[in-house]
N, C-alpha and C positions, 0 to 999 in steps of 0.2 A: 454607425454600427453596421456590421456585416456578418456573414457566416462563411464557413469553409467546409467543403465536402470532405469529411474525415474518413468516409467508408470507401476508400480506394486502395488498390494494391493489397498489401498485407493487413490493412485495417478492415478490409471487407470480411463479412462473416463466412464461416464454413457451415455446411448444412448437414453433413453426415455425423452421426454419433458412432464412433468406432470402438471396438475392443481388439487390440492387437497383442498377441502373446509372443514371448521369446524373441525380443527385438534384436536386430543386428547391431553389433557394437564394434567400433574400431578402438583398439587399445584394451585396457583392462579396468573393470570397475572394482574399486577397493572393497574388500570383504566387510569392512567396518560400516559401509553404507547399507543400512537395513531400514527401509521406510519408504515414504512417498514424497516425491517432489511435486507439489501442487501449485497451480496458478489459475487465475480467472480473469475474465475481461468481458467487455460488451460484445454481443454477437446477436444482432437483431434477428428475431425469428421471422419477421416479415421484411421484404425488400426495403432498405432504408432510403430516406429522402436525403438529398444533398444538404438540406438545412437541419437535419436532426442533430440533436446534441449528442456528441460522442459518449458522454458519461452515462447516458440513460438507456443504452441498448440492453436487450435481454442478456442475462448472464449465462456464460458457458464455462464450466470447469474443465481443466485438463490435468491429468495426473500420470506420473511415471512411477511404477513400483520397482524398487531395487532391493536385492537381497541375495546372499550367497554368491556374490560376484556376477550376478546375472541381471539383465533388464527384463523383469518378469512380465510386465504388461504396461501398455499405454491405454488410457481411456479418456474420452471427452464426452461430457453430458451437459445438456441444458439444465439450468436451474428451473424447476418446474413451477414458475410463477403462473398466475392465472391466465395471462395473455399467451404464454407458451403452451400451457395445457389446452386452451381453447383452439389455438392455431394448429396444434398437432393431434387434436382429437383424443387427448388424454384426460383422465380424471384430475381435478384440481387437488393440490396438496392440502393436507390438513394443517391445523394450527391456527393461531389468531392472526388477524390483520391489523396493522396500525392505521388508524384514521381512514378506514376503507381503502387502504392501498392494496396492491395486487400481490404482495408477498415476494417480490424479486430481490435478487442480490447479485452484484456483478463486479465488485471492487477488490475484495481480498478473500482469502480462504485460509483458515487457521485450524489448528488442533488445540483443544482445551478440555481438561477433565475427561479424557478418553473419548471425546466426540470431535467430529469434523463439522465446521460451520463455514458457510459462505456469508459474508457480511457486506453491508453497504451503509453509507451515511444518510442521515436526515429523514428517510421516508419509511423504511421497512425494518422489521425485526430480523435478527439472524435466521438463517435457514440451515437446519441440520441435514447433513448428508451421510450416507453410508461410507464405509471405507472405499467402496467402488464408485463413489460419486453419484449414486442415485439419490434423488431428493426424498427425504423423510417428511419434513414439514417445517413450518416456521416455529421459532422458539422464543420464549421470554425467560429463558434460564430458570425453568421450573417455577414460573409465575412470579419471579422476583424483579424483573426488569420493568420499570415504569417509563414508557416512552421509547423513543428510537435508540439505536445503538450507533456505532461508528465503524468506519472501514479500517481504522488503525488503532486497535488497542495495543498498549505496550505492556509486555510481560516483565514484571520486576524479577530479576534473576535471583534475588535473595528469598523472596516469598512465593514465587510462582503465580502470584495474582495478576490479573489483567487490569490496567488502568486505562480509562477511556474518557474522552471529552465529546459529548454528544450535542447535536443541535437539531432544530426543527423549526420550519418557518412559522408554525403556530405558537412558538415560544417567542413572544415579541421582545422581551427584555432580558432574557437569561439564556445561558447554556447549562449543561448538566455534567458534572463530574461523577463518574461511576467506577466502582471497584468490584470486579467479579472474582470471588474466592476460588481456591483450588478445587472446591467441591462443585464448581459450575453454577453457583448461585450468587446473585448480587448481594454484597454485604454492606455497601455504602453508596448512597446517592445524595449529591449536594448540588443545589442550584447556585450558579455563580452569576451575579448581576452584571450585565454588560450594557444595558440601555438601548439595545437594538437587536437585530436578528442576523448574525454573521454566518458566512460559510466557514466552517472549521474542518478541514479535511483530515488533519492529523494532530497529534500532540507529542510532547516529549516529557520525560521524567528524569529526575536526579535521584540521589539516595534519599532526599527529604521532601521533594515537592513535585507537583505536576505543573507543566508549563502550558498555558492556554494561548493559542495563536489567534489573536483577534485582528485580522487584517481588513482592508477597506473593500471587501466584497460582501454586499448585503442583500437580503431579500428585497425584491422589487415588485411591488403590488401591481404596477402597470403591466409588467411582463407576465405575471401570474394571470391577470385578467385576460390577457391576449392568448393564453393557452400554452405558454412556455413550459416545457417539461422540467426545466431547471431554472426557475426565475430568480437568478442571482446576478448582480451586476456590480461593476466597479463604482465605488462612491468616492469621488475626489475630495469631498468635504469631510470624510470620516477620519478618525484618528487611527494610526497604525501602532500596534502595541503587543507586547507579550506579557501575560499575567503569570505571576508566581504564587502558587497556592500550596502551602504545606499540606501534606497528606491528610492530617487529622483536623485541619482547621475548618471553620465555617466558611461558606462561600463568600461572604462579604469581607473576609480577611485577605482577599487576593491583593497583591501589590503589582501595579502596572508599570511597565518600562516602555517608554515611547521611542519610536524611531521614524525615519523618513518613510513616506508611503512606498509600499512594495507588496509583494504577495509571495507566499511559499506554500507548496503542497506538503513537502516532506523534509523534516529534520533528519540529520544523520545521527546525532547523539547529543547529549548534554550531561553536565556534571557540576557539582558544587565545588567552588574554589575555596581555598583556605581563608581568604579575606571576606567571605560572605557573598561574593559575586558568583555568577553562574556562567559557564562557557557553553554556548549553543552553536553547533555547526549545522548549516542548513542550506538547501538549494533554493536560491532566491530568484524570483522573477520581478521584472520592473513593474508589471501590472498584470491584471487578469480580468477577462470579460469586460474590457473597456472598449476596444474596437471590434473584437471578434467575440460573439456571444455564445457560440455553440462548441467551444473547445479551447484548449490552451494553445494559442497561436500568436503571442504578442512578444516575441523576442526570446532569446536563449536563456535558460536557467543556468546560474553559475554558483559555485560553492563559496559561501561566506562563513566567517566566524563572527558571531555576536557575543559580546561580553555584557551580560545584564547586571545592573547594579540596582537591586530592589530598594536600597536605602534612599537613593535620590531619584529613582524612576527613569534612568537613562540607559541607553544601549550604545556601546562602541562597536562600529562595524569595520571588519577587515576582510577584503577579498582574498580568498586563498587560491583561486584558479580562474582564469578568464576563458577556459574552454567550456563548451556546452556540455552539461551533464545533469542527470537526474537519477531518481530511484535509489537514493543512498541507503546503505545497509552497513551494519557492524556485526561482529560476532555477538549473538544475543546474550551471551554470558556477561558481556560488558555494558549492557544498556544501563544508563544512568551513572556510569563510572568513567574514569579517565582512560578510555579506549585508545590503543595505539594505532589500530588499523581501521580504515573504512573503505567501502567499495561503492563505486558509482558506475553508470553506463552513459556513454555519449552518443550523440546523433550527428554524424559528420557526413553529409552527402548520402550515399547509399550504404556506407559502412557504419557500424555502430560498435566502437571499441569499448573495452571495460577498463576501469582504473582501480588500482589499489594504492591508497594513500597512507603514508606514515604520518599520522596526525600530529606527532610530536616533532619530527624532523622536517615536516612539510615537504616530503619528497614523494614522487609518484612513479609507479610502474604501470605500463600499459600492456594490455593483451589485444592484439589485432587478430580478429577472427577470419580475415581474408576479404578479398574483393566481393562486394555485394552481400556480405554477411553481417547481420546486426543482432546484438545481444539484447534480450529483455532483462528485466531486473535480476541481479545476481543474489544468490543466497549462500551464505557461508555455513558450513557444517564442520564442527570440530572432529578431529580423529577420535577423541574420547572425551569424557566429561572433564578430565583434568589435564588435557593437552594444552600446550602453549597457545596464545591468542590467535596466531595465524597458522597453527599446525592442523591443517584440515583441507577441505575442498571448497572451491567456489563453483556453484552450478547455475546454469541458466538455460532457458529455451532460446535458441538462436535461429533466426530466419535466414534462409539462403535465397536471395532474389534471383540468382542465376538459374536455379532449378525449381523455384517456388515450393520448397520443402522446408522442413524443420528438423533440427537436432536438439538434443540436450547435451551440452558440453560440460565436462567435469575438468576443472583446472586444479592442479596442486597449488594451494595458496602460497607456498614457499618457493614455487617456481612459476610465478604468475605470468611472466612473459613467454614462458616456454611452451613446448608442445602440450596439448591436452593429455591428461591422464586417460580420459576415455571420451568417445563421442557416441552417443546413442542415437540411432537413425530412426526417426518417427515416420509413421505411415501417411501423414498429411501435414500441411503447414499449420502453425499455431498463430492466429492473428495477434497483432500487437494489442496488448491488453494492459492490465494494471499490475496486480500484485500476486504474490504467492509465498509459500513457505515450505520448509522441510518438516515433515511430521514423522518422527522416528516410530518404529514398531514398539508396541507396548513391552 
């Protein structure tokens, strides 16, 4: 077992919280883009150690406000967890704490029911933010959330509800399926028996079911006793499986489909097939936290298609691409449906291209951001509510290693390999982080 120093180069934290107005733009920002492109990642408030787990640094939110064809502002703000507040001499935020936690969040940032939330898995409650990314306080969705939340709720495009699979090391034998209604309150909580305490970073949904990703990374008591900030480790003796749970079924109705040992943080999408099977496209790692315990550094993730058969509990695996790629996204209007297009980003030397894949034809377009330029997770925004599936824009924060600066690049999704529609030049670099979303104006 070993560790890797993740906090180098553009993984290193930034220290200033900036507000920059009327940003410089190359190209033209579409008038239809009216909202905020938000993202978040770990940004330790204290100087990090080379052995620190990348996943546990203090959260910092970044946001770009677009409207009227203008880049109106960029802001970055710490999530005011207790350790951040104490380090910076600020009052601690209000709201409840989970199991005496510090109230941090660093993994995703979402809009729901008119509010903005920073979210994280396993340890803390969601943290509500203002539109300008100032911390309001931790939230249990109006006292309806029992236990932790997730970094990856899936919004059902038909109902607008959030579906989540939550875990916590104190839950020794189950995970929890939660549905948050459009009113911002939890309307359903179901414990799903698993017989151990797994790490479940994400989930997927179809029109009828939630998919529970139970892979061989489990809570490790020895690591916890030694003071690990994220005590989860590869368990070579554990089963690797995907659970299929109909939305309204009890937890023990889950049907498990087993496959060869592997790990995945992020599914691209899933949907029900006519024969009762389920198609799940996912970025697959060979293993995780097996040799390297403080971050994902055990081989390249690759895009696979899994066909689940809940009737006989099997999974058929098909590799779609042998190139390194992660952070998969679709047009969110197609979540749980037979989406035609998906988007990922790759990590190739110092360049990080983006991929647009036709999931039906299995063809790929690539956007090259240029030497030394790397894209973070892409977000697709449709031109209008009823626009065609790829009629819109793909946006991402892009790091330029040549100048150690950052841009937000806006691509026309129907001219994916072409010149950007617009490039918004930011006043500082944005460290490599995790996830974000487009939150349209009300």
